[in-house]
LOSE-643951 format. One record per atom (N, C-alpha, C): residue number from 1; x, y, z. Coordinates in steps of 0.2 Angstrom, whole numbers, always signed. Layout:
! LOSE-643951
@num->NUM u->X v->Y w->Z
...
***
This chain:
! LOSE-643951
@num->1 u->+25 v->+9 w->+54
@num->1 u->+18 v->+6 w->+56
@num->1 u->+13 v->+8 w->+51
@num->2 u->+8 v->+4 w->+50
@num->2 u->+3 v->+5 w->+45
@num->2 u->-2 v->+11 w->+48
@num->3 u->-4 v->+15 w->+44
@num->3 u->-9 v->+20 w->+46
@num->3 u->-16 v->+17 w->+46
@num->4 u->-20 v->+20 w->+50
@num->4 u->-27 v->+17 w->+50
@num->4 u->-31 v->+19 w->+44
@num->5 u->-35 v->+16 w->+42
@num->5 u->-39 v->+17 w->+36
@num->5 u->-44 v->+23 w->+38
@num->6 u->-45 v->+28 w->+33
@num->6 u->-49 v->+34 w->+34
@num->6 u->-56 v->+32 w->+33
@num->7 u->-58 v->+26 w->+31
@num->7 u->-65 v->+25 w->+29
@num->7 u->-69 v->+23 w->+36
@num->8 u->-74 v->+27 w->+36
@num->8 u->-79 v->+25 w->+42
@num->8 u->-86 v->+23 w->+39
@num->9 u->-88 v->+17 w->+40
@num->9 u->-94 v->+15 w->+38
@num->9 u->-100 v->+19 w->+40
@num->10 u->-105 v->+21 w->+35
@num->10 u->-110 v->+25 w->+37
@num->10 u->-115 v->+22 w->+42
@num->11 u->-118 v->+26 w->+47
@num->11 u->-122 v->+22 w->+52
@num->11 u->-128 v->+19 w->+48
@num->12 u->-131 v->+14 w->+51
@num->12 u->-136 v->+10 w->+48
@num->12 u->-143 v->+14 w->+50
@num->13 u->-146 v->+16 w->+46
@num->13 u->-153 v->+20 w->+47
@num->13 u->-159 v->+15 w->+48
@num->14 u->-159 v->+10 w->+43
@num->14 u->-164 v->+5 w->+43
@num->14 u->-161 v->-1 w->+41
@num->15 u->-164 v->-7 w->+43
@num->15 u->-161 v->-13 w->+41
@num->15 u->-162 v->-14 w->+33
@num->16 u->-156 v->-15 w->+30
@num->16 u->-156 v->-16 w->+22
@num->16 u->-158 v->-23 w->+21
@num->17 u->-161 v->-24 w->+15
@num->17 u->-162 v->-31 w->+14
@num->17 u->-156 v->-33 w->+10
@num->18 u->-156 v->-40 w->+9
@num->18 u->-150 v->-43 w->+5
@num->18 u->-149 v->-41 w->-2
@num->19 u->-155 v->-40 w->-5
@num->19 u->-154 v->-38 w->-12
@num->19 u->-152 v->-31 w->-13
@num->20 u->-153 v->-26 w->-8
@num->20 u->-151 v->-19 w->-9
@num->20 u->-143 v->-19 w->-7
@num->21 u->-141 v->-23 w->-2
@num->21 u->-134 v->-24 w->-1
@num->21 u->-130 v->-27 w->-7
@num->22 u->-133 v->-32 w->-10
@num->22 u->-130 v->-35 w->-16
@num->22 u->-129 v->-30 w->-22
@num->23 u->-134 v->-26 w->-23
@num->23 u->-134 v->-21 w->-28
@num->23 u->-129 v->-16 w->-27
@num->24 u->-128 v->-14 w->-20
@num->24 u->-123 v->-9 w->-19
@num->24 u->-116 v->-12 w->-20
@num->25 u->-115 v->-19 w->-18
@num->25 u->-109 v->-22 w->-19
@num->25 u->-107 v->-23 w->-26
@num->26 u->-112 v->-25 w->-30
@num->26 u->-110 v->-25 w->-37
@num->26 u->-109 v->-19 w->-40
@num->27 u->-112 v->-13 w->-38
@num->27 u->-111 v->-7 w->-41
@num->27 u->-104 v->-4 w->-39
@num->28 u->-102 v->-6 w->-33
@num->28 u->-95 v->-4 w->-31
@num->28 u->-90 v->-8 w->-35
@num->29 u->-91 v->-14 w->-35
@num->29 u->-86 v->-18 w->-39
@num->29 u->-85 v->-16 w->-46
@num->30 u->-91 v->-14 w->-49
@num->30 u->-91 v->-11 w->-56
@num->30 u->-87 v->-5 w->-56
@num->31 u->-88 v->+0 w->-52
@num->31 u->-85 v->+6 w->-52
@num->31 u->-78 v->+6 w->-51
@num->32 u->-75 v->+1 w->-47
@num->32 u->-68 v->+0 w->-46
@num->32 u->-65 v->-5 w->-51
@num->33 u->-69 v->-7 w->-56
@num->33 u->-66 v->-11 w->-62
@num->33 u->-64 v->-18 w->-59
@num->34 u->-67 v->-20 w->-53
@num->34 u->-65 v->-27 w->-51
@num->34 u->-69 v->-32 w->-55
@num->35 u->-75 v->-30 w->-57
@num->35 u->-79 v->-35 w->-61
@num->35 u->-75 v->-36 w->-68
@num->36 u->-73 v->-31 w->-71
@num->36 u->-70 v->-31 w->-78
@num->36 u->-63 v->-35 w->-77
@num->37 u->-60 v->-34 w->-72
@num->37 u->-53 v->-38 w->-71
@num->37 u->-55 v->-46 w->-70
@num->38 u->-60 v->-47 w->-66
@num->38 u->-62 v->-54 w->-65
@num->38 u->-65 v->-57 w->-71
@num->39 u->-68 v->-54 w->-75
@num->39 u->-71 v->-56 w->-81
@num->39 u->-65 v->-58 w->-86
@num->40 u->-60 v->-53 w->-86
@num->40 u->-54 v->-54 w->-91
@num->40 u->-50 v->-60 w->-89
@num->41 u->-49 v->-61 w->-82
@num->41 u->-45 v->-66 w->-79
@num->41 u->-49 v->-73 w->-81
@num->42 u->-55 v->-73 w->-80
@num->42 u->-59 v->-79 w->-81
@num->42 u->-59 v->-81 w->-89
@num->43 u->-60 v->-76 w->-93
@num->43 u->-59 v->-77 w->-100
@num->43 u->-53 v->-79 w->-103
@num->44 u->-47 v->-78 w->-99
@num->44 u->-41 v->-80 w->-101
@num->44 u->-39 v->-86 w->-97
@num->45 u->-43 v->-89 w->-94
@num->45 u->-42 v->-94 w->-89
@num->45 u->-38 v->-100 w->-92
@num->46 u->-39 v->-103 w->-98
@num->46 u->-36 v->-109 w->-100
@num->46 u->-28 v->-107 w->-101
@num->47 u->-27 v->-101 w->-105
@num->47 u->-20 v->-99 w->-106
@num->47 u->-17 v->-97 w->-100
@num->48 u->-20 v->-94 w->-95
@num->48 u->-17 v->-91 w->-89
@num->48 u->-15 v->-97 w->-85
@num->49 u->-19 v->-102 w->-84
@num->49 u->-18 v->-108 w->-80
@num->49 u->-12 v->-112 w->-83
@num->50 u->-12 v->-113 w->-89
@num->50 u->-6 v->-116 w->-93
@num->50 u->+0 v->-112 w->-91
@num->51 u->+0 v->-106 w->-92
@num->51 u->+6 v->-102 w->-91
@num->51 u->+8 v->-102 w->-83
@num->52 u->+4 v->-102 w->-79
@num->52 u->+5 v->-102 w->-72
@num->52 u->+8 v->-109 w->-70
@num->53 u->+5 v->-114 w->-73
@num->53 u->+7 v->-121 w->-71
@num->53 u->+15 v->-122 w->-74
@num->54 u->+16 v->-119 w->-80
@num->54 u->+23 v->-120 w->-82
@num->54 u->+28 v->-116 w->-78
@num->55 u->+26 v->-110 w->-76
@num->55 u->+30 v->-106 w->-72
@num->55 u->+32 v->-110 w->-65
@num->56 u->+26 v->-112 w->-62
@num->56 u->+27 v->-116 w->-55
@num->56 u->+31 v->-122 w->-56
@num->57 u->+31 v->-125 w->-62
@num->57 u->+34 v->-132 w->-62
@num->57 u->+42 v->-131 w->-63
@num->58 u->+45 v->-125 w->-63
@num->58 u->+52 v->-124 w->-64
@num->58 u->+55 v->-125 w->-57
@num->59 u->+62 v->-127 w->-57
@num->59 u->+66 v->-128 w->-51
@num->59 u->+66 v->-122 w->-47
@num->60 u->+67 v->-116 w->-50
@num->60 u->+68 v->-110 w->-47
@num->60 u->+62 v->-108 w->-43
@num->61 u->+56 v->-109 w->-46
@num->61 u->+49 v->-108 w->-43
@num->61 u->+49 v->-112 w->-36
@num->62 u->+51 v->-118 w->-37
@num->62 u->+50 v->-122 w->-31
@num->62 u->+55 v->-120 w->-25
@num->63 u->+61 v->-118 w->-27
@num->63 u->+66 v->-115 w->-23
@num->63 u->+63 v->-108 w->-20
@num->64 u->+60 v->-104 w->-24
@num->64 u->+57 v->-98 w->-22
@num->64 u->+51 v->-99 w->-16
@num->65 u->+47 v->-104 w->-18
@num->65 u->+42 v->-105 w->-13
@num->65 u->+44 v->-108 w->-6
@num->66 u->+50 v->-112 w->-7
@num->66 u->+53 v->-115 w->-1
@num->66 u->+56 v->-109 w->+3
@num->67 u->+60 v->-104 w->+0
@num->67 u->+63 v->-99 w->+3
@num->67 u->+58 v->-94 w->+6
@num->68 u->+52 v->-93 w->+2
@num->68 u->+47 v->-88 w->+5
@num->68 u->+44 v->-91 w->+12
@num->69 u->+43 v->-98 w->+12
@num->69 u->+40 v->-101 w->+18
@num->69 u->+45 v->-100 w->+23
@num->70 u->+52 v->-101 w->+22
@num->70 u->+57 v->-100 w->+27
@num->70 u->+57 v->-93 w->+30
@num->71 u->+57 v->-88 w->+25
@num->71 u->+57 v->-81 w->+27
@num->71 u->+51 v->-80 w->+31
@num->72 u->+45 v->-82 w->+30
@num->72 u->+39 v->-81 w->+34
@num->72 u->+40 v->-84 w->+41
@num->73 u->+43 v->-90 w->+41
@num->73 u->+44 v->-93 w->+48
@num->73 u->+49 v->-89 w->+52
@num->74 u->+54 v->-86 w->+48
@num->74 u->+59 v->-82 w->+52
@num->74 u->+56 v->-76 w->+54
@num->75 u->+52 v->-72 w->+50
@num->75 u->+49 v->-66 w->+52
@num->75 u->+44 v->-67 w->+58
@num->76 u->+41 v->-73 w->+58
@num->76 u->+37 v->-74 w->+64
@num->76 u->+41 v->-75 w->+70
@num->77 u->+47 v->-77 w->+70
@num->77 u->+51 v->-78 w->+76
@num->77 u->+54 v->-72 w->+79
@num->78 u->+55 v->-67 w->+74
@num->78 u->+59 v->-61 w->+77
@num->78 u->+55 v->-57 w->+82
@num->79 u->+59 v->-55 w->+87
@num->79 u->+56 v->-51 w->+93
@num->79 u->+56 v->-44 w->+90
@num->80 u->+49 v->-41 w->+91
@num->80 u->+48 v->-35 w->+88
@num->80 u->+52 v->-29 w->+93
@num->81 u->+53 v->-31 w->+99
@num->81 u->+56 v->-26 w->+103
@num->81 u->+63 v->-25 w->+101
@num->82 u->+67 v->-30 w->+98
@num->82 u->+73 v->-29 w->+95
@num->82 u->+73 v->-26 w->+89
@num->83 u->+68 v->-27 w->+85
@num->83 u->+68 v->-24 w->+78
@num->83 u->+66 v->-16 w->+79
@num->84 u->+62 v->-15 w->+84
@num->84 u->+60 v->-8 w->+85
@num->84 u->+67 v->-4 w->+88
@num->85 u->+71 v->-7 w->+91
@num->85 u->+78 v->-4 w->+93
@num->85 u->+82 v->-3 w->+87
@num->86 u->+82 v->-8 w->+82
@num->86 u->+87 v->-8 w->+77
@num->86 u->+85 v->-2 w->+72
@num->87 u->+79 v->-1 w->+71
@num->87 u->+77 v->+4 w->+65
@num->87 u->+79 v->+11 w->+67
@num->88 u->+78 v->+14 w->+73
@num->88 u->+81 v->+20 w->+74
@num->88 u->+89 v->+20 w->+74
@num->89 u->+92 v->+15 w->+76
@num->89 u->+99 v->+14 w->+76
@num->89 u->+101 v->+14 w->+68
@num->90 u->+98 v->+11 w->+64
@num->90 u->+100 v->+11 w->+57
@num->90 u->+99 v->+18 w->+54
@num->91 u->+93 v->+21 w->+56
@num->91 u->+92 v->+28 w->+53
@num->91 u->+97 v->+33 w->+55
@num->92 u->+99 v->+32 w->+62
@num->92 u->+104 v->+37 w->+64
@num->92 u->+111 v->+35 w->+61
@num->93 u->+113 v->+29 w->+60
@num->93 u->+119 v->+27 w->+56
@num->93 u->+119 v->+29 w->+49
@num->94 u->+113 v->+29 w->+46
@num->94 u->+113 v->+31 w->+39
@num->94 u->+114 v->+39 w->+38
@num->95 u->+111 v->+42 w->+43
@num->95 u->+111 v->+50 w->+44
@num->95 u->+118 v->+52 w->+45
@num->96 u->+122 v->+48 w->+49
@num->96 u->+129 v->+50 w->+51
@num->96 u->+133 v->+48 w->+44
@num->97 u->+132 v->+43 w->+41
@num->97 u->+135 v->+41 w->+35
@num->97 u->+134 v->+47 w->+30
@num->98 u->+128 v->+49 w->+29
@num->98 u->+127 v->+55 w->+24
@num->98 u->+130 v->+61 w->+26
@num->99 u->+130 v->+62 w->+33
@num->99 u->+134 v->+69 w->+35
@num->99 u->+141 v->+68 w->+34
@num->100 u->+144 v->+62 w->+35
@num->100 u->+151 v->+61 w->+34
@num->100 u->+153 v->+62 w->+27
@num->101 u->+149 v->+60 w->+22
@num->101 u->+151 v->+60 w->+15
@num->101 u->+150 v->+67 w->+13
@num->102 u->+145 v->+71 w->+16
@num->102 u->+144 v->+78 w->+14
@num->102 u->+149 v->+83 w->+18
@num->103 u->+152 v->+81 w->+23
@num->103 u->+157 v->+85 w->+27
@num->103 u->+163 v->+86 w->+23
@num->104 u->+165 v->+92 w->+22
@num->104 u->+170 v->+94 w->+18
@num->104 u->+176 v->+96 w->+22
@num->105 u->+175 v->+96 w->+29
@num->105 u->+181 v->+98 w->+33
@num->105 u->+186 v->+92 w->+33
@num->106 u->+192 v->+94 w->+33
@num->106 u->+198 v->+89 w->+33
@num->106 u->+199 v->+86 w->+40
@num->107 u->+199 v->+80 w->+40
@num->107 u->+201 v->+76 w->+46
@num->107 u->+209 v->+75 w->+46
@num->108 u->+212 v->+75 w->+52
@num->108 u->+219 v->+74 w->+52
@num->108 u->+220 v->+67 w->+49
@num->109 u->+225 v->+67 w->+45
@num->109 u->+227 v->+60 w->+42
@num->109 u->+234 v->+58 w->+45
@num->110 u->+236 v->+52 w->+43
@num->110 u->+242 v->+49 w->+45
@num->110 u->+242 v->+47 w->+52
@num->111 u->+248 v->+47 w->+55
@num->111 u->+248 v->+45 w->+62
@num->111 u->+244 v->+49 w->+67
@num->112 u->+244 v->+55 w->+66
@num->112 u->+240 v->+60 w->+70
@num->112 u->+233 v->+58 w->+70
@num->113 u->+230 v->+57 w->+64
@num->113 u->+223 v->+55 w->+63
@num->113 u->+222 v->+48 w->+66
@num->114 u->+227 v->+43 w->+65
@num->114 u->+226 v->+36 w->+68
@num->114 u->+226 v->+37 w->+76
@num->115 u->+230 v->+41 w->+79
@num->115 u->+230 v->+41 w->+86
@num->115 u->+224 v->+44 w->+89
@num->116 u->+221 v->+49 w->+85
@num->116 u->+215 v->+52 w->+87
@num->116 u->+209 v->+47 w->+87
@num->117 u->+209 v->+42 w->+82
@num->117 u->+204 v->+37 w->+82
@num->117 u->+205 v->+32 w->+87
@num->118 u->+211 v->+31 w->+89
@num->118 u->+213 v->+26 w->+94
@num->118 u->+210 v->+28 w->+101
@num->119 u->+209 v->+34 w->+102
@num->119 u->+207 v->+37 w->+108
@num->119 u->+199 v->+38 w->+108
@num->120 u->+196 v->+36 w->+103
@num->120 u->+189 v->+37 w->+102
@num->120 u->+185 v->+31 w->+105
@num->121 u->+182 v->+32 w->+111
@num->121 u->+178 v->+27 w->+114
@num->121 u->+172 v->+24 w->+110
@num->122 u->+169 v->+29 w->+107
@num->122 u->+163 v->+27 w->+103
@num->122 u->+165 v->+22 w->+98
@num->123 u->+171 v->+24 w->+95
@num->123 u->+173 v->+20 w->+89
@num->123 u->+175 v->+13 w->+91
@num->124 u->+178 v->+12 w->+97
@num->124 u->+179 v->+5 w->+100
@num->124 u->+173 v->+1 w->+102
@num->125 u->+168 v->+5 w->+104
@num->125 u->+162 v->+1 w->+106
@num->125 u->+159 v->-1 w->+99
@num->126 u->+159 v->+3 w->+94
@num->126 u->+156 v->+1 w->+88
@num->126 u->+160 v->-5 w->+85
@num->127 u->+167 v->-5 w->+85
@num->127 u->+171 v->-10 w->+83
@num->127 u->+169 v->-17 w->+87
@num->128 u->+169 v->-16 w->+93
@num->128 u->+167 v->-22 w->+98
@num->128 u->+161 v->-25 w->+96
@num->129 u->+156 v->-21 w->+94
@num->129 u->+149 v->-23 w->+92
@num->129 u->+150 v->-27 w->+86
@num->130 u->+153 v->-24 w->+81
@num->130 u->+154 v->-27 w->+74
@num->130 u->+158 v->-34 w->+75
@num->131 u->+163 v->-34 w->+79
@num->131 u->+167 v->-40 w->+80
@num->131 u->+162 v->-46 w->+83
@num->132 u->+158 v->-44 w->+88
@num->132 u->+154 v->-49 w->+92
@num->132 u->+149 v->-51 w->+87
@num->133 u->+146 v->-47 w->+82
@num->133 u->+142 v->-49 w->+77
@num->133 u->+145 v->-54 w->+73
@num->134 u->+151 v->-53 w->+70
@num->134 u->+154 v->-57 w->+66
@num->134 u->+156 v->-64 w->+69
@num->135 u->+158 v->-64 w->+75
@num->135 u->+159 v->-70 w->+79
@num->135 u->+153 v->-74 w->+79
@num->136 u->+147 v->-71 w->+81
@num->136 u->+141 v->-75 w->+82
@num->136 u->+139 v->-78 w->+75
@num->137 u->+140 v->-73 w->+70
@num->137 u->+138 v->-75 w->+63
@num->137 u->+142 v->-81 w->+61
@num->138 u->+148 v->-81 w->+62
@num->138 u->+153 v->-87 w->+60
@num->138 u->+151 v->-93 w->+64
@num->139 u->+149 v->-92 w->+71
@num->139 u->+147 v->-98 w->+74
@num->139 u->+141 v->-101 w->+71
@num->140 u->+136 v->-97 w->+69
@num->140 u->+130 v->-99 w->+66
@num->140 u->+131 v->-103 w->+59
@num->141 u->+136 v->-101 w->+56
@num->141 u->+138 v->-104 w->+49
@num->141 u->+141 v->-111 w->+51
@num->142 u->+144 v->-111 w->+56
@num->142 u->+148 v->-118 w->+58
@num->142 u->+143 v->-123 w->+60
@num->143 u->+137 v->-121 w->+62
@num->143 u->+132 v->-126 w->+65
@num->143 u->+129 v->-130 w->+59
***
């Protein structure tokens, strides 16, 4: 989640006139180098627009804009409650993966290890979930 901004506007002591507000705005834009950036961009406008037009006229750029539009539409359709459930699950899965790779204890191998895995209920639930995902994904590809 995004953190709230720490900026609190100062209380209004007296009504400022438009000229004073404009001077403060121009001063802030100057201090943050926004005016210099805008001046440089406008100074390079003919070359910059030619370059941008050439870049946007490529087939890859057209595909990119189409894909971005589809991605934005997809993100708008996602249910946030489902996403909020997936994020902690992904974090705990990654933590378990890291712990497993750092774990130096030897697990039983061979038939004994395989039999131990066959009795692991959590493993079968995970495999069932992966298989259900793959089936639904495959059905989606077939449509």
